[in-house]
N, C-alpha and C positions, 0 to 999 in steps of 0.2 A: 621370413620376416621375424625380427625380434619385437615382440609385443609385450607391453606392460599393462596390466589391468589393475587399477586401484579399486578397492572394494570387491576384489575377485572372489571372496568367500560368501558374498551376499547373493541376493536373489538374481538380479539381472547379470551381475558380474560373473557368477559361477556358470550360468548358461552360456555366456559369451566365451568364457575360458574353455568350456567343453568344446564349443564349435571351433575355436582357433586351434586347439590341439588336434582335433580331427582333421583340420585342413593342413596339418603338418608344420605349423609355426612354432617357434620357440617362445614360450609364454612364461612370464614372471608375474606372480600375484603378490600384491601388497594389500594387507587388510589388518586393521586394528583389532578385529574380533571384539569390539566394544559391546558390553552388556546393554541390551535393549535395542541393538541395531538388527539389521537383517542377516548379519553374518552367522553362519552355521557350519560347523565342520562336516556335517553330512552332505552339504552341497558339493564338496570337492572330493568326497571319499572315492569315487570311481575314476577320478582323473588325476589325482595328486601325483602318482608315480610318473606321469607324462609331462610334468611341469619342469621348466628349467630352474625355477626357484619359487619358494613360497615363504614370505616373511610376514610375521605378525608385528606390524609397526603402525604407529599413529602418524599420519602425514603431517599433523600439526606440530609434531616433534621434529626439530631441525636435524637430528642426527640418526645414523644407523641404517639408512636405506638408500642413500644416493648412489652407491655403487651398483645396486640392483637395477637402476634406471639407465646406467651408462650405456651408450651405444644403441639405445632403442630406436627402432624405425617408426614405431607407432605407440601412442599412449592413449588408453581408454580410461578416462577419469570418471569413475562411477562411485567412488567413495563419497558418502554423504550422510547427513542426518536428514531423514525424510519426514519426520512428524511435524505437522503444522501446529497442532495444539502444544506439542512438546516444546516447540521453538518459543512459544509465548511464555511457558513456564521456566525454560532454561535457555535464555537467549545467548548467554556467553558460550555455553557448550555448542549451540548451533553455529555461532560465529566461528569457533575454532574448527568445527567439522566441515563447514561449507566454504568459508571465506579464507581463513588462515591456512588451512590445508592446501587450498588451490594456489595461494601465493607461494607457499613453500615448494610445491611441486613445480611451478613455473620457474622459480629461482634455481632449483636443482637442475631442471632440464636445460636451462640456459647454459649451464656449465658442462653438463655431461652428456646431453642428448640434443644438441642444437638443431639437428635435422628432423627430429621426430615430429610427425603430424599428430595432433591431439584431438580426440573426439570427447566432448563433454556432455553429460546428461543433465539438463536443466528441467524446469517444471512449467506446466501451463499456468501455475499459480501466479506467475509474474504479471499476468494480465489483470488479475483481480476479477471483480464481477463483470461479466461481459456486457458491453454496450449493445452489441449486435451478435447474432449467431449466423453462420459459424464464425469463429474467431481466426483471423489471419494474422500474419506477422506484422502488419501495419497497425494493428489495434493498439491503442495507448497502453502503457504499462502502469499499473496501479497496484502493487503488491499489497495484499490485505493482512499479511502476517510476517513475522521476523524471518521465517524460513525462506519465504519468497524474496525478501530484501537481500538476504545473503546469497541466494542463487543468482539474483540479478547482478550483484556485485562481482561474483565469480565470472559471469559472462563478460563483464567489462574488463576484468583483469586479462581475459583472453584477447579481447580486442586490442588492448594496449600492448600486450606481448607481441601481437602480430605487427603492429605499427612500429614498435621500437626494436624488437628482436628478430622480426621476420618469421615468427612462429606461424605455421599453417595450422589452423584449427577449424572446427565446426561444432556448433551447438545444436543439440536436439532437445526440444521442449516436449517432454513426455506428458501423457495424460495418465490414465489408469492402466498400468501394466499389471498383468496377472499371469499365473501359471505355476508350474512346479518349482519349488525352491523358495517361495515367498514366505515371509513370516506370518504365522497363523495364530500365535499366542494371544495377540491383541490386534487392534486396528491401527497401531502406530505406523505401520508401513503401508497397509492396504486394507480397506474395508472388505474387499472381495475375499481375501485370505481368511480373515476373521469369520466372515459369514460361512465360508466353507467348513471351518472347524465347528461352528455352532450347529450347522445342519447335520454333520456327521455324528455329533453328540446327541442329536434329537432335541436340541434346544430351540428357543425362539430367536429369530433374527430381528433385531430392532431396526426398523426402517424409519428414518426421520421424516417428519412432516407428512405430506400426503403420498409420498413415494413417487411423485410424478417428475421430480428432477431427473434430467438425463445426463449421462456421462459417456465419454469415449472409452472403449475397452480395447486394449491392444495385447494380444497374446505374446508371451515372452519370446517365442521363437521368431515372431515377426519383428520384435524390437531388436533382437540379435542380428537379423538380416539387415535392418536399418543401420545399426552401428557399423557394420562392416561395409555396407554400401556408401556410408558417409565419408569414409577415408579418402576416396579419389576426389571428392569435391571440397576437401579442406583447403582453406585459403588464408592469406594473411589478413584479410578483412573480417575473419571470424564470422562467416555467415551463420544465421540463426534460423532454424526451421522448426515448425510444428510437426509433431508426429501423432496422427490420430488412429482411428480404427472404426469398429462398429459402434453405433450409438444405441443405447438402451436406457430405459428408466430404471431407477433404483428398485422399484417394485418388481419389474420384470426380471431384473437380475436376481433378486431374492427368490422369486418363484422358480427360476431356472435352476438355481443351486439346490433348492429343496427337491425338485423333480429328479435331478441327477443323483442326489444322495439317497433318495428314497426315504428320507427322514427329515425331521425338523418342521418348523412352521415359521410364520412371520407375524409381527405385530407393528402397527403404526404407532410411533411415539413422538412426543414433541422434541424439537431440537434442544439439546443441552445449551444452556446459556453461553458457556465458553466456546462452544462450537458455532453457534449462530452468529457470534460477533465476527468470525472470520470466514463464514461460509460464502461461496461465490455463486450459489444458485446453479442453474443448468449450464452445462458447458459442452460445446461441440467444436472440435478443431477443424480448421481449413488447412489441410496439409498438401494442397496441390503443388506448392512451390517445391517441397522436398521430392515429391513423386516425379516432377518434371526434371529436376536437377540430377536425380540419382537413378531413376528407373524403378525405384522401390514400390511395392504394393503389398499390403497384408494378404496372407493366404489362409489364415485360420479364422473362421467365423466365430462370433462370440459364444454362440451356443455350443459349438464343437469344442471351443477352448474351455468352457466351463465343465463340460463332460470330462475332458482329459484331466483337468485340474482336480476334480473331485476324486477321480479314480486314482490319481497319484497319491493323494493323502489318505485314502481309505485304509491303506495298510502301513502307513508310516507315522503313526502317532508317537511312537517312542522317540523318533528323531526330531519331530517338529512341535509337539504339543507343549 
């Protein structure tokens, strides 16, 4: 299989690339290596020699990368701007990274890879504040921030591409993915990664509110399994599925990270005003539809995943700090 991975130097993308190469596929990586994103050269250092191609390109730019997509059997579209607060401060940048880039990718694929199935990573944020828990795919969509609006727009581009061009695609709405390779310099990509860094440095982890909000946690290896398992169920109707995992409170997550690191502490702090305005409260995904359609199930418990993650970063400060 010729597979194209956009955002392939990022957190989830690099883990997917590593798996695809190990399976013997021909893999092309497209990544803008944009400052402030999750892209990191260290993520591909051990697999770069096994790639068919690796291009530093911004998908929102119309030129310079179409040939790399030509003839692809599958496209995993993971390139994105993931910061919810950042999208409110920089809405045009978010528009380019999440909406314009997706439109350009679909336009290019129409010309040079018409048969490629496309797997797209969206976000649970499209639902907004849950009306009921767990949240299934029939829950109303009420995006609370610019990032979620643009992700929802990208989902619609895929649906239209399926209806008009016959493009087979599938959307996975992710929750909190964590594990080796994630950005830990700040909380822009994942609060879990930032908390791991703080604990390893012996600092306080700031837990907002009373710490009782709950989140789904999905270890990155399980997400990679899901991305690959999603390919056979891609369809022109662009089915959309939740992807969940283990559920834990923010306070429990902080405590587990501290225990795994053997350092650090936590403190309860009020929600920052800019965060509170877009916060969705507790979230738990109902992902039974995807499990039934694909046969996927997570294999790594959240406590085991936290332990693996802390150990990965313990000796890799130079590459990720």
